[in-house]
C-alpha positions as CSV (number, residue, x, y, z in Angstrom):
1,X,9.7,33.5,27.9
2,X,6.3,32.1,28.0
3,X,6.1,28.4,28.7
4,X,4.8,26.3,25.5
5,X,1.4,25.5,25.6
6,X,0.7,21.6,25.9
7,X,-0.4,20.2,22.6
8,X,-2.0,16.6,22.3
9,X,-1.5,15.4,18.7
10,X,-3.9,13.2,16.8
11,X,-2.7,9.9,15.3
12,X,-3.2,11.7,11.7
13,X,-0.8,14.3,12.8
14,X,1.6,11.9,14.2
15,X,1.6,10.1,10.7
16,X,2.3,13.3,9.1
17,X,5.2,13.9,11.3
18,X,6.6,10.3,10.5
19,X,6.2,11.2,6.7
20,X,8.2,14.3,7.4
21,X,11.0,12.5,9.2
22,X,11.1,9.9,6.4
23,X,11.6,12.8,3.8
24,X,14.4,14.0,5.8
25,X,12.9,17.2,7.6
26,X,14.7,18.5,10.5
27,X,13.5,17.8,14.0
28,X,13.5,21.5,15.0
29,X,11.3,22.5,12.2
30,X,8.8,19.7,12.7
31,X,8.7,20.7,16.3
32,X,8.1,24.3,15.3
33,X,5.3,23.6,13.0
34,X,3.3,21.5,15.4
35,X,4.1,23.3,18.5
36,X,5.8,20.5,20.4
37,X,9.1,19.7,21.8
38,X,12.1,18.0,20.0
39,X,11.8,15.0,22.4
40,X,8.1,14.7,21.4
41,X,9.3,14.2,17.7
42,X,11.8,11.6,18.9
43,X,9.3,9.8,20.8
44,X,7.0,9.5,17.9
45,X,10.0,8.3,15.7
46,X,10.7,5.5,18.4
47,X,6.9,4.5,18.3
48,X,6.6,4.5,14.5
49,X,6.1,0.9,14.0
50,X,3.5,0.7,16.7
51,X,1.7,3.8,15.4
52,X,1.7,2.6,11.7
53,X,0.5,-0.9,12.6
54,X,-2.3,0.6,14.6
55,X,-3.6,2.7,12.2
56,X,-3.6,0.1,9.5
57,X,-6.3,-1.9,11.2
58,X,-8.7,1.1,11.0
59,X,-11.3,1.1,8.2
60,X,-10.8,4.7,7.1
61,X,-8.0,6.0,9.3
62,X,-7.7,7.1,12.9
63,X,-10.0,10.2,12.3
64,X,-9.4,12.5,15.3
65,X,-8.3,9.7,17.8
66,X,-5.2,10.8,19.8
67,X,-4.0,7.6,21.7
68,X,-3.2,4.0,21.1
69,X,-5.4,2.8,24.3
70,X,-6.7,-0.6,23.8
71,X,-10.4,-1.4,24.8
72,X,-11.2,-3.4,27.9
73,X,-12.1,-6.6,25.8
74,X,-9.7,-6.8,23.0
75,X,-10.7,-10.2,21.7
76,X,-14.4,-8.9,21.5
77,X,-13.3,-5.7,19.7
78,X,-11.0,-7.4,17.3
79,X,-13.8,-10.1,16.4
80,X,-16.3,-7.4,15.9
81,X,-14.2,-5.3,13.6
82,X,-13.2,-8.4,11.5
83,X,-16.9,-9.2,11.1
84,X,-17.7,-5.4,10.2
85,X,-15.0,-5.4,7.6
86,X,-16.3,-8.8,6.0
87,X,-19.8,-7.3,5.9
88,X,-18.4,-4.2,4.3
89,X,-16.6,-6.1,1.6
90,X,-19.7,-8.0,0.8
91,X,-21.6,-4.6,0.5
92,X,-24.0,-5.5,3.2
93,X,-25.8,-2.5,4.9
94,X,-24.9,-2.0,8.4
95,X,-26.7,0.1,11.2
96,X,-25.5,1.0,14.8
97,X,-27.9,-1.4,16.2
98,X,-26.9,-4.3,14.0
99,X,-23.1,-3.7,15.5
100,X,-24.4,-3.6,19.0
101,X,-26.5,-6.7,18.7
102,X,-23.5,-8.5,17.2
103,X,-21.2,-7.3,20.0
104,X,-23.7,-8.7,22.5
105,X,-23.6,-12.1,20.7
106,X,-19.8,-12.0,20.6
107,X,-19.7,-11.2,24.3
108,X,-22.0,-14.1,25.1
109,X,-19.7,-16.4,23.0
110,X,-16.7,-15.4,24.8
111,X,-17.7,-15.1,28.4
112,X,-20.5,-17.7,28.4
113,X,-22.6,-15.3,30.1
114,X,-25.9,-13.7,29.3
115,X,-25.6,-10.5,31.3
116,X,-22.7,-8.0,31.9
117,X,-22.5,-6.1,28.5
118,X,-25.0,-3.7,27.2
119,X,-23.3,-2.5,24.1
120,X,-24.8,1.3,24.8
121,X,-24.8,4.2,22.4
122,X,-21.6,5.6,24.1
123,X,-19.8,2.3,23.5
124,X,-20.9,2.2,19.9
125,X,-19.5,5.8,19.5
126,X,-16.2,4.8,21.1
127,X,-16.0,1.8,18.9
128,X,-16.5,3.7,15.8
129,X,-13.9,6.4,17.1
130,X,-11.4,3.7,17.8
131,X,-11.5,2.1,14.4
132,X,-11.9,5.4,12.2
133,X,-15.5,4.4,11.0
134,X,-16.9,7.5,9.7
135,X,-20.3,6.2,8.4
136,X,-22.1,3.0,8.9
137,X,-24.7,2.8,6.3
138,X,-23.7,1.7,2.9
139,X,-25.6,3.5,0.2
140,X,-25.4,0.8,-2.4
141,X,-26.2,-2.9,-1.8
142,X,-24.6,-5.4,-4.2
143,X,-26.7,-5.2,-7.1
144,X,-26.4,-6.4,-10.8
145,X,-24.3,-4.3,-13.1
146,X,-25.7,-0.7,-13.5
147,X,-25.2,-0.3,-17.4
148,X,-27.2,2.9,-17.3
149,X,-24.4,4.9,-15.5
150,X,-21.5,3.6,-17.8
151,X,-22.1,6.1,-20.5
152,X,-22.3,9.2,-18.5
153,X,-19.2,8.2,-16.7
154,X,-17.4,7.6,-20.0
155,X,-18.4,11.2,-21.1
156,X,-17.2,12.7,-17.8
157,X,-13.8,10.7,-18.1
158,X,-13.3,12.0,-21.6
159,X,-13.9,15.6,-20.4
160,X,-11.2,15.1,-17.6
161,X,-8.9,13.5,-20.2
162,X,-9.3,16.4,-22.5
163,X,-9.2,19.0,-19.8
164,X,-5.8,17.8,-18.5
165,X,-4.6,16.6,-21.9
166,X,-3.8,13.2,-21.1
167,X,-2.5,10.4,-23.1
168,X,-3.1,6.8,-22.8
169,X,0.4,6.5,-21.4
170,X,-0.8,8.6,-18.5
171,X,-4.1,7.0,-17.6
172,X,-3.9,3.9,-15.2
173,X,-6.1,1.3,-13.4
174,X,-5.5,-0.6,-10.5
175,X,-7.7,-3.3,-8.8
176,X,-7.0,-5.7,-5.8
177,X,-7.7,-9.5,-6.0
178,X,-7.6,-12.5,-3.4
179,X,-5.2,-15.6,-4.2
180,X,-5.3,-18.7,-2.4
181,X,-1.6,-19.4,-3.4
182,X,-1.5,-23.1,-2.1
183,X,-4.9,-24.2,-3.2
184,X,-5.3,-27.0,-5.8
185,X,-8.6,-28.2,-7.4
186,X,-10.6,-29.5,-4.3
187,X,-11.0,-33.0,-6.2
188,X,-7.4,-33.6,-6.3
189,X,-7.1,-33.3,-2.5
190,X,-10.1,-35.7,-1.4
191,X,-9.9,-39.5,-1.8
192,X,-13.1,-41.3,-2.3
193,X,-13.4,-42.4,1.4
194,X,-12.7,-38.9,2.7
195,X,-15.4,-36.4,3.7
196,X,-13.3,-33.3,3.6
197,X,-9.9,-32.5,1.9
198,X,-7.0,-32.6,4.5
199,X,-5.0,-29.7,5.4
200,X,-7.7,-27.1,4.6
201,X,-6.4,-24.5,7.1
202,X,-3.0,-24.5,5.3
203,X,-4.4,-24.7,1.8
204,X,-6.5,-21.6,2.4
205,X,-3.3,-19.4,2.9
206,X,-4.5,-16.1,1.2
207,X,-2.8,-13.1,-0.1
208,X,-4.0,-9.9,-1.7
209,X,-2.3,-8.7,-4.8
210,X,-2.9,-5.6,-6.8
211,X,-1.8,-5.2,-10.4
212,X,-1.5,-1.7,-11.9
213,X,-0.9,-0.6,-15.5
214,X,-1.4,2.2,-18.0
215,X,-3.9,2.2,-20.9
216,X,-1.1,1.9,-23.5
217,X,0.0,-1.4,-22.0
218,X,3.6,0.1,-21.8
219,X,4.0,0.5,-18.0
220,X,3.3,-2.1,-15.3
221,X,4.0,-1.1,-11.7
222,X,5.4,-3.7,-9.4
223,X,2.6,-5.7,-7.7
224,X,1.3,-4.5,-4.3
225,X,1.1,-7.8,-2.2
226,X,-0.6,-7.9,1.1
227,X,-0.3,-10.7,3.7
228,X,-0.9,-10.9,7.4
229,X,2.8,-11.1,8.7
230,X,4.7,-7.9,8.9
231,X,8.0,-9.6,8.4
232,X,7.4,-13.1,7.1
233,X,10.2,-15.6,7.8
234,X,10.3,-16.7,4.1
235,X,11.5,-13.2,3.1
236,X,14.6,-13.1,5.3
237,X,17.5,-11.8,3.3
238,X,15.4,-11.4,0.0
239,X,15.3,-8.5,-1.9
240,X,11.6,-8.5,-2.9
241,X,10.4,-7.5,-6.6
242,X,6.9,-6.4,-5.1
243,X,5.7,-3.8,-2.8
244,X,4.8,-5.9,0.2
245,X,2.8,-4.9,3.3
246,X,1.4,-6.7,6.3
247,X,-2.0,-6.3,7.7
248,X,-3.4,-8.5,10.2
249,X,-6.4,-9.7,8.2
250,X,-4.5,-9.5,4.9
251,X,-6.8,-6.8,3.8
252,X,-6.2,-3.5,1.8
253,X,-7.0,-0.9,4.1
254,X,-7.3,2.7,3.5
255,X,-4.0,3.5,5.1
256,X,-2.1,0.7,3.2
257,X,-3.5,1.9,-0.1
258,X,-2.6,5.5,0.7
259,X,0.8,4.4,1.6
260,X,1.2,2.6,-1.6
261,X,-0.2,5.6,-3.6
262,X,2.1,8.2,-2.0
263,X,5.3,5.9,-1.8
264,X,5.0,3.9,-4.9
265,X,2.4,5.0,-7.4
266,X,3.3,8.9,-7.4
267,X,7.1,8.3,-7.6
268,X,7.2,5.4,-10.0
269,X,4.8,6.9,-12.4
270,X,6.6,10.2,-12.4
271,X,9.9,8.5,-13.2
272,X,8.2,6.7,-16.1
273,X,6.6,9.5,-17.6
274,X,9.8,11.7,-17.5
275,X,11.6,8.6,-19.2
276,X,9.0,8.9,-22.2
277,X,9.2,12.7,-22.3
278,X,5.9,13.3,-21.0
279,X,4.9,15.8,-18.3
280,X,4.5,14.0,-14.8
281,X,0.6,14.2,-14.9
282,X,-1.5,11.0,-14.3
283,X,-5.0,9.9,-13.7
284,X,-5.6,6.6,-11.7
285,X,-9.0,4.9,-12.1
286,X,-10.3,2.8,-9.1
287,X,-13.3,1.0,-8.1
288,X,-15.5,2.0,-5.2
289,X,-14.1,-0.5,-2.7
290,X,-14.6,0.6,1.0
291,X,-10.9,0.4,1.8
292,X,-10.0,3.1,-0.7
293,X,-9.3,6.6,0.5
294,X,-11.1,9.4,-1.0
295,X,-10.4,11.3,-4.1
296,X,-9.2,14.2,-2.1
297,X,-6.7,12.2,-0.3
298,X,-5.5,10.4,-3.5
299,X,-3.6,13.4,-4.9
300,X,-0.2,14.3,-5.2
301,X,1.3,17.3,-3.6
302,X,1.3,19.3,-6.7
303,X,-2.1,18.0,-7.8
304,X,-1.1,16.5,-11.1
305,X,-1.4,12.9,-10.1
306,X,-4.8,12.2,-9.0
307,X,-7.5,9.6,-8.8
308,X,-11.1,9.2,-10.2
309,X,-13.8,6.6,-9.1
310,X,-15.7,4.2,-11.5
311,X,-19.4,4.2,-10.7
312,X,-20.8,1.6,-8.4
313,X,-21.7,-1.8,-9.6
314,X,-20.0,-1.4,-13.1
315,X,-16.3,-3.0,-12.3
316,X,-17.4,-6.2,-14.0
317,X,-18.2,-4.4,-17.2
318,X,-15.6,-1.5,-17.5
319,X,-12.9,-1.8,-15.1
320,X,-9.7,-2.7,-17.2
321,X,-7.9,-5.1,-14.8
322,X,-11.1,-7.1,-14.4
323,X,-11.2,-7.7,-18.3
324,X,-9.1,-10.7,-18.3
325,X,-5.9,-9.2,-16.7
326,X,-6.2,-10.6,-13.2
327,X,-7.6,-13.7,-14.7
328,X,-4.6,-14.3,-17.0
329,X,-2.3,-13.6,-13.9
330,X,-4.3,-16.1,-12.0
331,X,-4.2,-18.7,-14.9
332,X,-0.5,-18.5,-15.2
333,X,0.0,-18.9,-11.4
334,X,-2.2,-21.8,-11.1
335,X,-0.2,-23.5,-13.9
336,X,2.9,-22.7,-12.3
337,X,1.6,-24.0,-9.0
338,X,0.8,-27.4,-10.7
339,X,4.1,-27.7,-12.3
340,X,5.8,-26.9,-9.0
341,X,3.7,-29.7,-7.2
342,X,4.5,-32.2,-10.1
343,X,8.1,-31.5,-9.9
344,X,8.4,-32.3,-6.1
345,X,9.4,-35.8,-5.5
346,X,7.1,-36.2,-2.6
347,X,3.8,-35.3,-4.4
348,X,3.1,-38.9,-5.6
349,X,3.0,-39.9,-1.8
350,X,1.4,-36.7,-0.2
351,X,0.0,-33.6,-2.0
352,X,-0.2,-31.7,1.2
353,X,3.5,-32.2,1.8
354,X,4.1,-31.0,-1.6
355,X,2.1,-27.8,-1.0
356,X,4.0,-27.3,2.3
357,X,7.1,-27.1,0.4
358,X,6.0,-23.9,-1.3
359,X,6.5,-21.0,0.8
360,X,5.3,-17.3,0.6
361,X,8.5,-16.2,-1.3
362,X,8.0,-19.0,-3.8
363,X,4.4,-17.5,-4.5
364,X,5.5,-14.2,-4.6
365,X,8.2,-14.6,-7.2
366,X,6.0,-16.9,-9.3
367,X,3.2,-14.2,-9.1
368,X,5.6,-11.4,-10.3
369,X,6.7,-13.6,-13.1
370,X,3.0,-14.3,-14.0
371,X,2.4,-10.5,-14.1
372,X,5.4,-10.0,-16.5
373,X,3.7,-12.7,-18.8
374,X,0.6,-10.5,-19.3
375,X,0.9,-9.4,-22.9
376,X,1.0,-5.6,-23.4
377,X,-1.8,-6.0,-26.1
378,X,-4.1,-7.7,-23.7
379,X,-3.8,-4.8,-21.3
380,X,-4.6,-2.5,-24.2
381,X,-7.6,-4.3,-25.2
382,X,-8.8,-4.4,-21.5
383,X,-9.5,-0.7,-21.8
384,X,-11.9,-0.8,-25.0
385,X,-15.0,-0.8,-22.8
386,X,-14.0,2.2,-20.9
387,X,-12.3,4.2,-23.6
388,X,-13.8,3.0,-26.8
389,X,-12.8,6.2,-28.8
390,X,-9.3,6.5,-27.5
391,X,-8.4,2.8,-28.3
392,X,-10.6,1.6,-31.2
393,X,-7.7,2.5,-33.8
394,X,-4.7,1.6,-31.5
395,X,-5.4,-2.1,-30.9
396,X,-6.2,-5.1,-33.1
397,X,-9.5,-6.8,-32.6
398,X,-7.9,-10.1,-32.0
399,X,-5.4,-10.4,-29.3
400,X,-3.1,-13.4,-29.4
401,X,-2.6,-14.9,-26.0
402,X,-0.6,-17.9,-25.3
403,X,-2.9,-20.8,-24.8
404,X,-2.4,-22.2,-21.3
405,X,-3.0,-25.8,-21.3
406,X,-3.3,-27.3,-17.7
407,X,-5.3,-30.4,-18.6
408,X,-2.2,-32.4,-18.9
409,X,-0.9,-31.1,-15.5
410,X,-4.3,-31.8,-13.8
411,X,-4.1,-35.5,-15.2
412,X,-0.7,-36.0,-14.0
413,X,-1.8,-34.9,-10.5
414,X,-5.1,-37.0,-10.8
415,X,-2.9,-40.2,-11.2
416,X,-2.4,-40.1,-7.4
417,X,-6.0,-39.4,-6.6
418,X,-9.3,-41.3,-6.6
419,X,-11.5,-38.6,-7.6
420,X,-11.0,-37.4,-11.1
421,X,-11.5,-34.0,-12.8
422,X,-13.0,-33.6,-16.3
423,X,-11.4,-31.0,-18.7
424,X,-14.3,-28.7,-18.3
425,X,-13.8,-28.7,-14.4
426,X,-10.1,-28.2,-14.8
427,X,-10.6,-25.3,-17.0
428,X,-13.3,-23.9,-14.8
429,X,-10.8,-24.0,-11.9
430,X,-8.1,-22.4,-13.8
431,X,-10.3,-19.6,-15.3
432,X,-12.1,-18.7,-12.1
433,X,-13.0,-14.9,-11.9
434,X,-10.8,-12.4,-10.1
435,X,-12.8,-12.4,-6.8
436,X,-14.7,-15.7,-7.0
437,X,-12.2,-17.5,-4.7
438,X,-12.8,-15.1,-1.9
439,X,-16.3,-15.2,-2.5
440,X,-16.5,-18.8,-2.3
441,X,-14.0,-19.8,0.4
442,X,-13.3,-16.7,2.5
443,X,-16.7,-16.0,4.3
444,X,-15.6,-16.5,7.9
445,X,-18.0,-17.9,10.4
446,X,-18.4,-16.3,13.9
447,X,-16.5,-19.2,15.4
448,X,-13.6,-18.7,13.0
449,X,-13.9,-14.9,13.6
450,X,-13.4,-15.5,17.4
451,X,-10.6,-18.0,17.0
452,X,-8.8,-15.3,14.9
453,X,-9.5,-12.4,17.1
454,X,-8.1,-14.4,20.1
455,X,-4.7,-15.0,18.6
456,X,-4.3,-11.6,16.7
457,X,-1.5,-10.6,19.2
458,X,0.7,-13.4,17.7
459,X,0.2,-12.7,14.1
460,X,3.5,-11.1,13.5
461,X,5.1,-14.3,14.4
462,X,3.2,-16.2,11.8
463,X,5.3,-18.8,10.0
464,X,4.2,-18.6,6.4
465,X,5.7,-22.0,5.4
466,X,7.4,-24.9,6.9
467,X,11.1,-25.1,7.4
468,X,12.7,-22.2,5.4
469,X,16.4,-23.1,4.3
470,X,18.9,-20.2,4.7
471,X,21.8,-22.1,3.2
472,X,23.3,-20.8,0.1
473,X,22.9,-22.9,-3.1
474,X,26.0,-23.3,-5.2
475,X,26.2,-22.6,-9.0
476,X,26.8,-26.4,-9.6
477,X,23.7,-27.3,-7.4
478,X,21.6,-24.9,-9.4
479,X,22.5,-26.0,-12.7
480,X,21.9,-29.9,-11.7
481,X,18.6,-29.0,-10.1
482,X,17.5,-27.3,-13.4
483,X,18.8,-30.1,-15.6
484,X,16.7,-32.4,-13.6
485,X,13.5,-30.3,-13.8
486,X,13.9,-30.2,-17.7
487,X,14.6,-34.0,-17.9
488,X,11.3,-34.6,-15.9
489,X,9.4,-32.4,-18.4
490,X,10.9,-34.1,-21.3
491,X,10.0,-37.5,-19.9
492,X,6.3,-36.3,-19.2
493,X,6.1,-35.0,-22.9
494,X,5.8,-31.4,-21.5
495,X,7.0,-28.4,-23.4
496,X,10.1,-27.4,-21.3
497,X,9.3,-23.6,-21.4
498,X,6.3,-24.4,-19.2
499,X,8.8,-25.1,-16.2
500,X,10.0,-21.4,-16.7
501,X,6.6,-20.1,-15.8
């Protein structure tokens, strides 16, 4: 018998093997398919977490890369990739020479030396190869909304819907948004003699969340939530009501999105459609975010569930989740945050301590509840700019949305502060757009990027909160706590239902 020819697998192939193992495929069958030994399959399973974590940091997957070998200057590499992805998300065109020049700048900052690193063409090719960067130039800069492309896209979308015989129940939209889950209005955190608000680093703790729902408003998928830590301490022994994933920069990368599509979207949507007696066919509409996989990759094995991309620079006008759905979630979340801070007995002495008491688990469960509170009719109405002919006879022109009054809550917090917020300022803070928080607060400086890059090896041990209590709460303690909160709400002349947000 001739010896087996040596095969070196790419990281993409190793990911395929991991998925086959997760689906219960036999080791022998996998080994035969890829021309490798069973022991190699076992080694891939042992290194599963390391492989998936590494691939999640690439922009568009590992490409043809075969090893997990780290670069010589890991801090430089990490800093440059963080900077690169930040430019991508701001839709700033980047050339190879710009990357090389930035690499030289970072090298001078790290080593405090002017020479010793040339950032050659070969180095650039290796950098792109290591991080799965398939193209550098961004074809569309961040422009004003392109209304001219909307009508042709509507016609194409209608053609796809008719061709596949899709109902509103089978058409979905998903969109990511950033949330600073501990951030109060800045005026409430700065006294008259302070130049800056204290506790800035802790307050800027950020997560990415992604709501996804169908055009009929009848099916909301569990939120996708992304944070830096793979296994946050706050989640210990907790059954999460979201699809949580860790990524070192808390970004929705191609690999994370593809993982969500295959493991969450496809099976959950199939189950829902079968329950409502519809064939398991669905269309997912997405924007042109650089972190999204291609339409060819976003397709179920049978091809019946697939994705379609909105035209560039049109999401503010026609993307359903951007038409007050995400804003409604954030509005409810911020109200809930204010209520929690006011209910904390220490808030009168120190707002930062009150915010520290809120951990990532609290934020996630509150966010889930806010997603549940989004009215189905609001979701239906959010599609009217994209599917005017499909929805015009199926929704009322006026959608009743619970008026979320937060001025009372803001005023309660302001009692402890020197700087006051007007009602208009409070409303502007609460209704801030879906991604405005990130645009205003999350543009990292070079120094911040280098600090993050230098400690990325410790990111998995990040403590998302202060002390996490693991003691079990008794039923009597829970009832007493609830009664205390309701009594507080009554004393403050607040509607007790606000506490349940």
